[in-house]
N, C-alpha and C positions, 0 to 999 in steps of 0.2 A: 505492501499500499505505500504510494505516494505521501507525499509533506500534505498536498490541498487535499488527499480525498483524508488523512484522517483529520482535519483541521473539520472538514462538511461535518463526519461523522460525531468529531466535538461537540458542534454547532448542534444537529440535531439532536443529540441525548441530551445536551442542556436546553434548547426549548421546548422536545418532553418533559423533563424536568421539572420546568417554572410553568409548564400549561396544569400540569398535576397537582404543584403544590397548589396554585392559585384555586384549583376546582374543588381541593379537598377544605379549602376552607382559610387557609392561611391568610393570617388579617393582623397584626401586630397594631398594638395601641398607638393612639396620634400623638404624638409625642407634647409635651406639656399638661399633658389631663390625668396627671397622679400616679399614670404606670408606666413612664420614661424610663425608665429601667429593663423594664419586662419587654419594651420594645425593642431596644439597645442589643436584651440577652437573646432574643430572637436572631434579630440578622449574626449578631456573634457565633450563634449555632450553626447558622446557614454556613456562616466565612471559614468554620473549624473543619466544617464536611466537604465541601467544594463553592469555591471563592468564585467558580465564572456563574451557578445558579446563585450564587450570596449578591453577586452584581447584579443580576436584571430582578431578583425579588424585592433591592434596596431600592430600585430605581422606582418599580412600580409604588412600594412602601412610599417614598417621599413623594410619588406624583400624585397619591391618595392624599394626603395629607397639606400640599399647598394645595388640590382643591378645594379641600374641605377652610384652608387660614383665606382663599380669597374668595369664596363661594361661586367659585366655578361646582358643574353638573357632576353628581354621584358618579363613579363608577357604573358603567352596567353589567350586567350580567356575563360573566366569561371573557369581560374586557383585561387585558394585558399592556399594562402602561408604560412608558419610560418618560426617566427627565432628560433631553439634549439640549443643554443649555454651555456646551463650550462655545469658546465663542476666539478660537486661535487667528491669529493675521490672516490666513491661508484661507477662513471659510469665513462668508459673512451672509447669510438670508437678508431680504429685506422683502420687510411686507408692506402693503398698500392697498388702502379701502377700493373697493369696489361695488358697483352697484348691489346691494345685497349682504355685506360683509366684506372678508379681507380675502386676497391670496399670497400667499407669501412665493420667493422665486430667490433659487440659491444653490448653493452646496452646504449642507450643515456637515458638519464633520464629529467624528469620535461620537457615533451613534449605535451604545451598546442594544443591541435587539431588535437590530435592523429588522430582521423579520419574524422575528420570535413574540415582539409586544405586535397590537390591533390598533393602539391609538400611542402619541405621544406629547408631552408637553414640550414646546417647540419655543426658545429664545428665537426674537428677528429683530431687526430694526425700521424701524417706522419715523416717519417725521417730527413724530412728537418724539419719538425715545425708546427706547430700547423695550420691546413688550415680549408679552407671551400668550402661545396662543397653544389651543388645543385644535392636532391634528388627527384626522383618519389616512391611519396608514393603508388604505383599501382606494383612499379619493383619488381621481384622477389626476397628473402631476406628480401621482411622488414616486421615486424611483431609488430602491436601495441598490448602492454599487459596491457589492462585496467583491473580495478577492487581493485586497492590500494591505491584508492582515499577514505577517511574514514569519514570527514567532510563535513557538506553540503555546507560552504563557498567555494564557488569560482568552484562547481562540474560542473555546466555547462560547463565549459573551458575544459572540458577533456585532464585535464591533467594528460599524463600515462610516462611509460617506452615501450621505442619503440627499438624490439630486431631485429639487423643489422645483418645478415650474406650474407658474399660476397656482398653487395645489390651493385648495378654499382651509378655510381653517377661522376657526372659531375665536375671540380673544378672550384672556382669563384675568380679570383686574386691569390694571391703567397700567400707563408708562411708569415702569421703572417698582411696577410692584411687586413683580418677583426678588427681586433683589433687596427692597428695601423695609421686606416682612421681618419679622424677627426667628420666625421658621426657619429663614434660610440660613442662617448659623447653627439653626436645634438639628436642622439637615444632615449638614455637613458633618457631624457626631458621629452622625449613622453611620455614613459612610467609613469611619473610625471605628465604629464598634464591630465593622465587617471586617477589617485589618487586624484587628486584636484577635478574631475569630482562628484568620487564616495565620498569625501568628502561633495562637495554641494548636492548630494542626500540623503546623509544620516541625513544632515542638515534640511532637508526641515520639517521631522519631527516636530521638535522645530518651527521651521517659522509659522506653520499651528498654533500649540497651542497659540503661543505668538500674531498672528492675531488674537484669537479667543477670548482669552479674557487679560485681565491685570493683570499682578502676578511680583509684583519688583525681586523677585527672576530668575523665565523663562525670565524676561526683559534681566535681568545681564547677564545671561547664553548666551544668544540670540548675545549682546553686545560682548562678547568676542567671540563669532563662528564666528562673521559677522567681528569683527579686524582682527582675524585668517586668514581666506579666504580670506579680501580684499588683505589682502598681499601677501598669495601665491598666487593669480591672478594678481599682479603687479608683483612679483618678474618675472613668466613665461612671459608679456610681454615685461620685459627688456630685458631677455633674448632671446627670440625672436628677439627683434632688435640685439641684439648683432651676434646673430647666421648670420642674416642677412649681418649685416656690413663684417662677416669677417667668411666665411662660410670655407675658407681653414684651420681655425684656425691659420692664421700667427703670434698671438701673444702668443699665447702657451696657451689661457687662458679655451679653452673647458671641460678638463679637471675639474679643479676649479668649472666651470661655472656647471656644470651636478651636483657635489658631492652637490654643496649648493641648489640647487633647490629639488635636492632627498629629501636632510636631512631636507630640510624645510615641501616640502608634507607629508613624512613620519611622522612629528613629528607636522604639523596641521591636517591630517587622525585622528593622533591617539588621538589628543585634543578633537576635535570632536565626536568622538565615545565618549571619555569619558567623556564629557558634556551632552550629549543629554541623551545619558545610564542613568547618576546620574538625572540630571534635568527632565525626563519624568518618570523614575523609570520602572515598569513592564508592565505596559499596550501596551505599542506601539510592544515590545520585543515579549511579549504574543499574542496581538487581533491582531494585526499588519502585514500580511503577508509581505506584498512588502517593508517597512520597517524593518524588522526583517533579512528579506534574504540580503536584501542593507547591512545593519550593518554586517553579517555573510562575506559578499564577502568581506566588505572593512578591514577588521580586519586578513584577511587569504592575501590580495594581497597586502597588505603593510608589510608583511614579504619579499618580493622579497628585501627589501630596508636592507642591513644586519648591519645597528643599527651602534654600536661604530668600528666595522671593518669598516665600510665607510667614517666614520668621521674621525676617522684615517688614513685611506687614501689621504683625502679632508685633512688632514697636512700635509702628505707627500710635499702635489706640494704645500703649502702655503710657505712650508721650504726651496725648492729647488727656491721660489723667493726671499729673502731674502737676 
């Protein structure tokens, strides 16, 4: 089987699992309603088990939360939602008014679930600023362009460009509503919960080796990994309590909180990948397909954190409070 056929199989498997998950009633609580910890625990559990599936599930859960926060239409039965809000310099979607509504044109990049989702919340640029739209992916003028993903990591998430040519779409909220709402930052921590789950999944191989035999070097590595994972889990628990206590962000701390937790999750995930890989050597990477896949998926998914750029954004928020 060549790489493209293998990736197509991964996409089909993840899409099927995503559909089955939602059909079975998977629906975590909305953030800020008193059960945010349960929401993030559900995302972390999926991340530990299957990161591409968790990527699609997190997008659907985030879209449901966005629609609730911005008074959008509730999802229909069987609807599988994504949130396509990346704004790279090379991809820009324009929104324009026409008789009876809006249409979108351009290339939307980084669209996870390009063929697995039935609808997506899409950011686009209109004359009055950036807006959010609900797009039916079966509508005329919507064409996924798969095939550009060249790594095995996160291949199952079917992240692709989607070409839009006068595609009809429904506005959700007003200009900048998507970015200016408190839930934007709460949703960012949901992604960090998935990363945390992925780190736990990768660490399983080291935990199994430590349980099988005593070795001082492996034991020390497992202790270091446990410290990092425990700190990340604690940070998520504290953040969940803070979101539930102030869902509307009256204190103005949501952005800094999200940057802190996401930064910690990204750093911890990278440390887990490095420690587990260094201590266990080539064996699991070469002969344990499940571990190799988890590691490759986490390595790619953590790149959604923008490193020093996001840490500098945290500093901007901190400077404003001094």
